[in-house]
N, C-alpha and C positions, 0 to 999 in steps of 0.2 A: 265670633268670629275675631281671631286673633291676629291674623296677617291679612286683612283685606288690602287690595290696592287701591280701593275707592270706597268713597261713603256709600251707605245704604240709600241715600237718596239719588246717587248717580246710577245706582243698578236700577232703581225703580223707574227712573227717567228712560233708561234704554227698554226696560219690559213694557213700559207705557206706550214707546214709539213702535214697538213690534206689534203690540196689541191693536194700535190704531190702523197699522197695515193689514192685520188679520181681519178686523172688521170690515175693511174696504173690499178685501179679497173673500169675505164670507166663510172664513175659516173657523172652526169650533176649538181647535188647538193645533199647535205648531210643535213639531217634533225636531230639535236641534241635536244633529249626531257629530259634528265636528268638535274636536276639542276646543278649538278658537271660538267657536260659537257658544259652548257649553261655558266656557271662561267669560266671555263676554257677557253672559247672561246673569251667571250665578257667582261668578269669582273664583270657582275651583280650579285648580291647577294640577297637572301631573305631566311627566315626560313621557308617560307610558300612553301614547297617543295611539298605539295599537288595540288598546283595550276597546270594549265597547262602553260607550258614554251617551247618555241621553239627557237633556233638559225639555221637558215638556210644558210648553206655555199655553194655558188656557185663555180664552179671551178676556176673561176677567180674573183677578186673584194673582197671587204669586206663582211662579214655576215650581215645577215637581222635577226633582233629580233622581233619576235611576241610575245607580251604579252597583257593581261587583262589592259584596261586603268586606274583601280585602282591599278595596280601593276606597271606602266611604271615610276613612280617617282624614283622607285629603279634604274633605269637606268641612272639616273642623278647623282648619287653620286659614282659610280665606273665604268661605261660603257664606254669602248672607242670609239664604234661604233656610228654613228649618224642616221643610218637607222633604225628607231624603228617604228613598225607597230602596232596599238592597236586597239582592239575590246571593244564593252561595257560589262560591268558587266554580264548582262544576256544574251549576245549573244552566240552563239554557236561556240565554238573553233575550231571544225573540218572545219565546213563551211569557217570560217575565214582563216584557213590554206590554204584549197582548193583555195579560192580567191586569196590569196597572190601568191601562186605558179602559178595560171593562167595569173595572172596580170604582172608576170615577165618572163612569157614565159617558165616555167617549167612544163606545165600540160602534155606535151606529151613525157617528158624525162626519163632517168634513174636515179630514186632516191633512195640514200641510207638512211635508216631510222634507227636510234639507237633504237634497241629493247631490251627488258628485263624487269625485275621486278622493277627495280629502274627508270624508265623513266615515263614521264607524259602522254604518249600515251599509252592508254588502249587498249586491244585485240578489244574491240568494236570499238573505234576510228579509229583503223588500218583498219578494215573492212570498215568503211563508208568512209574513205579517198579514199580507192580504188573504191568505187562505184561513188564518187565525180570526181575521175581522172581516168576515163576508159582508157584514151590513155597512161597513165603513166605506167612505170614497177617499181618494188619494189625489193630491197634487204635489208638484215640485215647488217647495217654497224657498230653495236657495236663494233666488234674486230678491225675494221679500227681505231676508236677514241682511243680504248685501246692501240693499238700500238703506238701512238703518246704520249699519257697521260702518258705511263710508264716510258718513259725517262724525268726525271726531269732536269730542268735547274738549274744553281748555284743559282739562285735568289729563285727558290722554295725549294731547299735543306737548304737554309739559314733559311726559315721560319720553315722548319722541325727542325733544330738545336734549334732554339727558342722555339717550342713547346715542343721538347724532354727534354730541360732544365726544363720547367715547369712539364712535366709528372714525372721526376725523382724527383723534390722538392715534389710534390704531394704524391708519392709513399713512400718517406722518412717520410713525416707527417704522413702517415697512419701508418707505421711501428711504428712509435714513439708513437702512440696512442693505438695500440693493447695491451690490457691487460685483464686479468680474471676480470669479472666484467663489462668491458665496452660493447656496443653493435656493432653490425656491422653498423649500421647508425652512431655511434659515429666516427667509421674509415672512413666511406664514407664522412661524413661531413668535417673531417680534411683533406682528400685529396681534396675534392671539393673547400673548402675556400681557400687552399693554391694555387690550380691551377688558379681558377677564381681570386681571389686576386692579384696573380702575374701577370695578364695580359691575361689569357685564354678567348676565346670566348666560345659561348655555344658548349658542345661536340656533336661529332657524336654519341657516346655511352655514357650514363650515368655511373657514377663510378661503377665497379662491385667489391663488397665485399661480400664474402658468407663463412659461418663458420661451422666449426665442421662436421656433417654427409651431411649439405647442401653443403658443398664444393665439394662433389663427385657427384653432380647434374648439368650437364652441363647447363650454361646459367641461374643458379639462382643467386639471388643478395640480398641486404641488406632488411632486414623485422622486424626490431627491436628484432633480436635475441641476445641474451647474449652470450659472449664468456666466456668460461669455461676451466678449467686447462685440458690439453690434447687435445684441440681443434687445428685444423689447419685452417689458415685463407688465404684464396685464394683471391687476389687482381688483378685487371685489371683498367689501367685508361690511358686516352689519352686526354692530353691537345691540343687545337687548336689555331693556330695562322693563321689569313686570310685564314681560313678553311683548313689549313694542320695539320694534326694529325701525332702524334708520339707515339705510344702506348708503354706502358712497363707492364710486369707482375711480381708478386713475390708471394711467400708462406711465411707466417709467423708461427712458431709452438710455442703455449703456453707450454711450458714443452717439455721435450726429446720425439721425435716421436718413435714410434715403428719401429722395424727394416725394416719390408716391406714398411712402409711409408717413412723412410729414403732412401731406395733404389730408390722409385718413384722419390723423390725429386732430388736425385743424378743424376739419369737418364735424368730428364729434364734439369737440369744444362749442363750435358755433352752434350747433344744433341745440345743445342744452341752453346755452346762452340765450337763444330764441325762445325757448319754451319759458325761461324764467323771466324774460322780458314781457312776455305776451299773456301768461297765466292769470287769469282774473275770474270772478264769478259770471256767469252768463255766457261765457265764450263756449261755442260749440267743439267737442273734443276733435271732430274731424277738420275744421278749420285750424284749431292749433297744430294738429299732425301736418297739415299742408304747409303751415308757415315754417316749420322746423325742417321740413323735407326739402325746401328750396336750398338749404345749407349742404345738402348732399349731392347736388345735382353734378359736381364734377368728379365724385368718385363711385356713386351708387351702383353703376353698371358693371364695376370691376370686383366687387367684393360681396360678402355675405352680411346682409342686414335683416333683422328679425321683423322689423316694421312696427314695433310698439315703442311709442317714444315715451310714454309714462304709463305706468300702472300703480294702483291703489296699494299702499302699504300701511301696516299698523299692528294690531294684535295678531300673534302667530305663534305656530309651533312648528316643529321640522315636520315636512320637508320644505316649508316655504314661508316666507314672510310676507308674500302677497295675499292680502285678505279678502278682496272682493274681486273674483274673475271678471265680473262683469263691467267694472270701472277701469276702462282702459282708452288710453288715447291713441288711436289709430285713424289713418287715412279712410274716410267713409263713415266713422262713428257719429251717430247723432245725440251721444250722451252729452249733457250741458253741466259744465263744472259749477261747483257749488261752495260757498265758504265752508271751512271745516274739513273738506277732503284733503287727503294727504297723498302724495305720489312719489315715487321714484322715478325720476326724470333722466333717463339714461340713453345714450346712443352708444353701440358697440359695433366697430366695422372691423372685418376680419378677411384676411387674404388667407385661403385655407393653406394649411402647411406651411406658411411663410411668416405670417405676422398678424397680429391683433391689436387694435387700438381702442380705447374706451374713455368715457369721462361721464359722471352722474353726480346728482345730488338728491337729496331728500327735501321736498319741499311742501309746506302747508299753504293752501288756498285761503287767503284772508278776505275780509269784507271789500278790500280795494284793490287787490293784486295777489301778491304771494311773500312767504317767508322762506328763505332758504335757511334749513335747520342744520344742516352739515356745513363745514366751515375751513374749507381748503381753497387756496387759490385754483382757479381753473386755468391752467398753462400747460404749455409743453414742458415737461421734466426731462432734461438731458444732463446724465452725469457724466 
């Protein structure tokens, strides 16, 4: 293991936590199929997230890694486990999976499978695996993996601090670049060069910079658009260290914003301020969301708001830095915050086709409250 992100003891702690959860769920083996979960459990990294990946975790003992032979060399530079099974480049991965499970005596067991849109196991693969293993029973284990991954260790949070410093530096470089006559590409390039030049790995999300009326369109980004006086510039960046991302969002105005737009950005900032003030272990996510929601009362009926105040971030690969879909702070959620959770606390308000405003921080839940990992002032930025 020549380039491991963590100690063997850290990986064994993670596997033991997963195995405890497996025992409680009466699972014989857990099949992790997302690149992020495979990396979390074994240390293996690759940007080829479109390939088939499998980390099989038995109820006791070390995980087993199943990879295409062409990809197996990745296991030699960061993977702590030694039980690596390969199959040929042109071979069928579902058959290889069924053969592995049969060879290890799991073909008649209770199998927990990581299902969901970010896994390398397609619905067609899932059906075929069931056909090849008729004696096995299957259950969705994605929530089980999320429950373990949501609680970060001190070592994980340290990587997120490093990523947060780069995200903040990238945001400051972007703010310094914004000016009438520049383009959204200029701003994105400044952020990109600062983060990559400072040591970031490739991003889970590419830099988001959207200008003027386009800033009111969710998930639009740079497209050679010139910044003009009166424009809002909506930005979101997330540098990455050892696959851990710490996002940050800010809005810059080129000239004094109209009153309605000023109320929008003020509400974004106040919402995030409230989240940071109230976050602590033991608080119910729905209660936290309702307190942040009070800051949006004056503008919420006139804008687009996606309704998620915080979502879990951590280890990730494209296309997302969100690591645990079930860990989300929304009105009505009964999830209870725990020390070690890390959230992207964000509020984005958009007047479609006219303007968008935003503010966010990456925040770690501590034993007594929270630590803000990103480090820029939360204020209205007018150039």
